[in-house]
N, C-alpha and C positions, 0 to 999 in steps of 0.2 A: 484532558478535561481542564478547564480553567477553575481554579480554586474559587469557592464562594468569597473568601476574604478579598480577593483581587477585584471581584465584581462590586463588592461593597465599596472598595477604596477608590477605584477608577472606572466607574460604569460607562463613562462616555468613551473612554479610550477602547474599552472592550467592544462597545457598540459600534464605534467607528471602524475598529478592526474588522468586524463582521461586514459592515457596508462596504469596505474596501474589497472585500472578497466576493461581493454580490450576495451575501447570506443575509437572512433574517434571524437575528438572535433575540431570544426571548428575555433580554436583559430586565426590562421593566417589570415583567411578570415575576421574574425571579426575586427582584427586590421587594415587591409588594408581598409575596408569600413570605419571604425572609422577615419582614417586619412583623407580619401576623404571627410567625412562629416564635420570634423572640418575645413578643408579648405574652403568647401562650406559655412559654418557657418561664417567664417571670411569675405569671400566676400560679403554675405548678409548684415552683419553688417557694412561694409565699404560702400556699396551701400546705405543703410538706412541713414547712417550719411552724406553722400554727398547729398542725397535727402532732408534731414532736413536743411542742410546749405543753399541749394538753395531756399527752401520753405520760409525761415525766411525773405528773401529779397522780394522786390516788383517784382513779376513775371508778367510782362506785355508784355514782348517781346515774339512774337509767336515762335521764336527759343528756348527760355528757356521753354516755355510751352511744346513744342514738346519733349524737352530733358527730362523734368520731366515725361511725359507720357511714353516715351520709357524706362526710368529708372524704372518706376513702374511696367511695363510689364516684365522687366528683373529680378526685385526682385521676383514677383509673380513666374516666371519660376524657379528661384534659390531655392525658398522656396519649391516648388513641389518636385524638385530634392532631397532637403535635407530631406523632410518628407519621401521620398521614401527610402533613405539610412538608415534613422533612423529606419523605419519600418523593413527593411532587417536585420538590426543588432539585433533588439528585437527578431525577428523570430529565428535567428541563436543562440542567447543566450539561448533558450529553449532546444537546442540540446547539451549544455555543462553539462556534469555530475558534481555531487557534489564531489569535492576531499575527500577522506577518512581522517579522524581524524589521526594525526600522530601516536597514539597508535594502529592503526589497522595493523596486519600483511599483508604484501605484498605477494600476490600469485596469480597465473594464474587461478586456479580453486579451487574446493572443497578439493583438497589435501593440500592446503595451510591453511585450517581452523584449529583452536585450540580447543581442548576440555578443557573447563575452569573447569568443574566439572561434576561428576556422582552422581545422587541422587537415593536413594533407592536401592534395590536389585533385580535383575531379579528372578522371582518366579520359584523355582525348580519344575520340573514335574516328576512324576513317570510313565508317559505315553508320547506318542508322541503328542504334542500340535497341534491341527488343525488350519487351516487357518480361517480367518473370512468368506471366501467364503464357506467353508465346514460347519462351524457353522451356517451361515445364511441360507443355504439350509436346514439343519436339522430342525432349529427352525422357518423357514418361515419369516425371517426378511427382506430379499431383494428380488426384482424381477427386474433383469436386462433385461430379455427378453422382458417383456411386456413394459418396459421403452423404449427399442429400437424400438418396433412397434409404439410407440406414438411419440417419439422425436428423434430417432437415437442412434448412439453409444455415450458413455460416459454421460449417464444419468442414474439415478436410481430411483426406486420406493421402499420406505420403506413400509412393511406391518406388520400387527399384532403388536407384541411388538417393532418392529423397529421404527416407528414414536414416540411411547410413550417413548422409551429409549432416542431418539434424543431431545424430549421436556424436559425431566428430565435433560439431560446434559446442554441444553441451560439455563433452569431455575436455575440450580446450578451455572452456569458460571455468570449469571447476578447477583444472589444473592451475590456471592463472590466479584464481582466487586463493588456493592454498599456497602458492608462492608468495602472496601478499599477506599471509598470516591469518587466513580464515579457516576455521575449523568446520568441517563439513557436517551437515545434519541430514538425515532422511526422515522426513516428518509424515504424519498422517495427512491425508487429503480431505478428511472431514473433521470440522472443528465444532465446538460448543458455541452457543450464542455468546457466552461470556468472553470468548477468545476474540470473536469479531468485534465485540464492542470495545475490547481493549485496545485494538488498533484503530478504532474509530470508523470501521466499515459499517457498524450499526450504532444507533438506529437509523441514521439518516439515509444510508445507501442499501436498505434491505431489498428494494425493488430490483437492483442490480444483481442480486445473489441468487444462487440456486440452493434451495432448502429442501431437506427431506421431511417426511411426515413426522419424524420423532425429534424435529427441531434442531438437527445438525446441518451445517452448511458446507458445501463444497468450496474449497478455499479459492478466492479471486486471485491470490498471489501467496508465495511462500512467506511473505512479510508476516502474514497472520499467525501460523504456527511458531515460526522462529522468534518473533517478538515476544510471544507469550511463553516462550520456553522457560524463562525465568519469572513467570507470573507469581505474584504474591511471595517473591523471595527477598531476603536481605543479603546483599552482596557486600564483600569487603572492598575498601578503597583499592587495595593492592590488586585486586582481580581486573580492574579497569585499565584500558578498555578491553571488552570482550567482543570478538568478531566470528561471526558465522556465515556460512554459505549453504544454500540448499537448491537443489534442482527439483522442480515440481511441475505437473501440469497446472494450468490455472483455468478456472471456470467462471465466465462472466455473461450474464444476459445482455449486457450493453443496452439496457432499456432506454438510456438517454441518447443513443447514437443511431436512431432509426434512419435508414436510407444513406448512411455514411460508410464508404469503403466497403460496400456489400460484396464486391467481387474480388477474387484472388485471395492471397495468403496474408492479408492485412489486418482485418478486424474479425476475429473468430470467437465463437462461444468457448472453445477449448484450445489452448496453445500452451507451449512449454516455455519455461523461463528459468534463469538461474538468478537468484536473489542474494544480495549481500545485506547483512544487518549488523550494526554495530551498537553496543551499550558503552556510553563513555561518561566521563566526569563532565559535569555542567561547564567547568571552566574551559573545556577544550573542544566543545561541540562544533563550533564554526570552523576551527582548523581541520577537525575530523571530517566535516563535510567536503572540504577541498581534497582531503586524502581519499575519501570514498569515491568521489568523481574520478580522481585520477586512476583508480583501480578499474572502474568501468571503462574509462577511455583506453586503458591499456589494450583491451580486447579489440577494440576497433582499430587501434593503431597496428596491432599484430596482423590483422586481417587485410591491412592495406586499404581501408576504406576512407573516403573523404567524409568528413563529419564536422558538425558545428555544435558548440556549447551554447545554450541559452539560459539566461537568468530569467526565471519566470515572474511575471508581475503579479499583483495580488489577486486580480480577478481571474487568473488562469493557473493558479498554484494548488487549489484544492482546500478542503475543509480543515485538515489536520496539519498541514505542513507549515513550518515556521519559516523556511527558506528552501528553495527548490531549484535545481539545474536540470534541464532536459538535455539529452544527447540525441541528435538526429543525424542519421546516416543518409548519404546522398544515394538515390536510385536512379541512375541515368535513363533507364528505359521508360520509367514513370515521369521522369524529369521533375522530381520532387524530393525534398528531404522527408525521411520517415523517423518518427520517434522510435528509439530503440531502448531508451532508459530514462528513468527519472530518479535523480539523487536527492533525497530530501533529509532535512534535519527537522525534528519535531520538538525540540526542547524537552520538557518534562511532560508534555501533553499526553502522549500515549502511556508513559510510565505511571502517571497518576491514575489513568483508567485501568491499568493492568496491576498496580501495586508493586512496582519494581523499584526498590530502594537500595541504598548502599549505606554503610556505616563508615564515616570518615575516621582517620586516626584520632582526631579529637572533635567534639561537637556532636550535634543531634543528627538523626538520620535525614538523609536527603534522597530525592528522587533522581534516578540516573536521567540522562538524555539519550534518546533513541534516534537512530539513522538507519536509512535503508535505501537501496538502489539496485536496479536491474543491471546485471553484468553477464548477459543481456537478455532481452526478449527474443527468442529464438526466431519466430517466423519473419519478423521484419529485418532482422540481421541476415537471414538467409536470402530475403529478396534483394537486399542491397549487394550482397556477395555475388549472386547470380547475375544481377544486371550489370555490375562493375566488372567482372572478370570474364564476361562472355566474349567469344570470338565470332568473327564474320560467319563461319560455318556452323554456328549454334553450339559448339563445344564451350565448356567452361573451364578455365584454368583454375586449379585448386591452389588456394594461397599456401605458401611454404609451410606455414605453421600447422596447417591441417593434413599435410601429406602423410606424417606418421600415423595419424588416426584413420585415414581412409585407405592408405596403401596405394594410391594412384595420384598422378599429378595433373589430371584432367578428367572431365566427365564428358563423354561424347557418345555419338552413335555406335562407336566400336566396342563400348563397354557398358551399354544399357540395353534393357529390353523394353520397347515402347508399349505402354498399355493401349489396347485397340479401341477403348471407348464402349459405350453402352449401345447394345442393339439387341435385336430379338435372338434369344438363345446364346447370347454371349455371356462369358463369365470372366471374372478377373484372372489373369495369368499366374 
């Protein structure tokens, strides 16, 4: 959340920050309401002063008593109006995006993103590489048809070695995070509205969320429960930085992505992800972003995947981010890069919404800076892995780092049971 004081002091900078992100920020409306509220506050204070002046004397005159009663009623009415104005302002502040860091390139869309670096080399093939859909059908890893019978489109069932490969990836990602100093959390998958608001998923993105009748939300990412872990707490300076990792399913309606990547294991309503979250001192947050990004990259390097790091421009970085890198892994079968991680620093934007502060050794309370990044999103990482390490006979070599988790060095027809597909009187094996 942008503090009201900043909007008062630099309204054009805040408004321009919103325009750079392609957002419409209600800056003018907030300032108009704030001016009305300040006038109302002055009136209330003047009426209270007059009320106190009269009350200090001997009030025996019925006319004075009547005047005080009328004044009290007026003050109460003015206070109600003031409270309503302040509530309106607080609600509108939730719709003001976080202006980007000055070092972020200004751009309208993904064409303004900058490639920071390419890592690894794309694997050369002596044959035409297959897509993960083709490999999954041959090896019996996915069953999208039966998932659609159960849940509808954009859901997947993993079968045979599919779920085992997913578990291996998750375990490897969690172990890498722990090696890098992250403390693991196992969080709820349902959160309250206040938690979603704290990470800036609400109110703006409510249409993308799955909500229950009792106003709980299925988490779109572990960022929500983990960031809110220290909600409304005061930390000590010595505790910083704090680092946590969590593996959760993620639930998204993807309301703004109709018709995009609807086939395969790319854009689903439910998918697994390992999330890194850091709470840091404001002086170190940009350095901490580089560290967080390196932690996510280490997973890709360990899997032997070719990937690139993008510095996202203002128009493609999101409502809440201050600065963001995307990691994209190369999928040779699809002949494209796939986003497998976003690593972001938010400044104090989330901490103000969630009330997460720290007490310096000297000085007044300050808000922490928050960061998060996927390490990694499992489905797209699996897609890149399958397509990168496939062999001409449709077997897939298991990266060395995953062999201890899977117990095999390849996935092939000799160690899988192929699902026969949907037909009359057929049932899953």
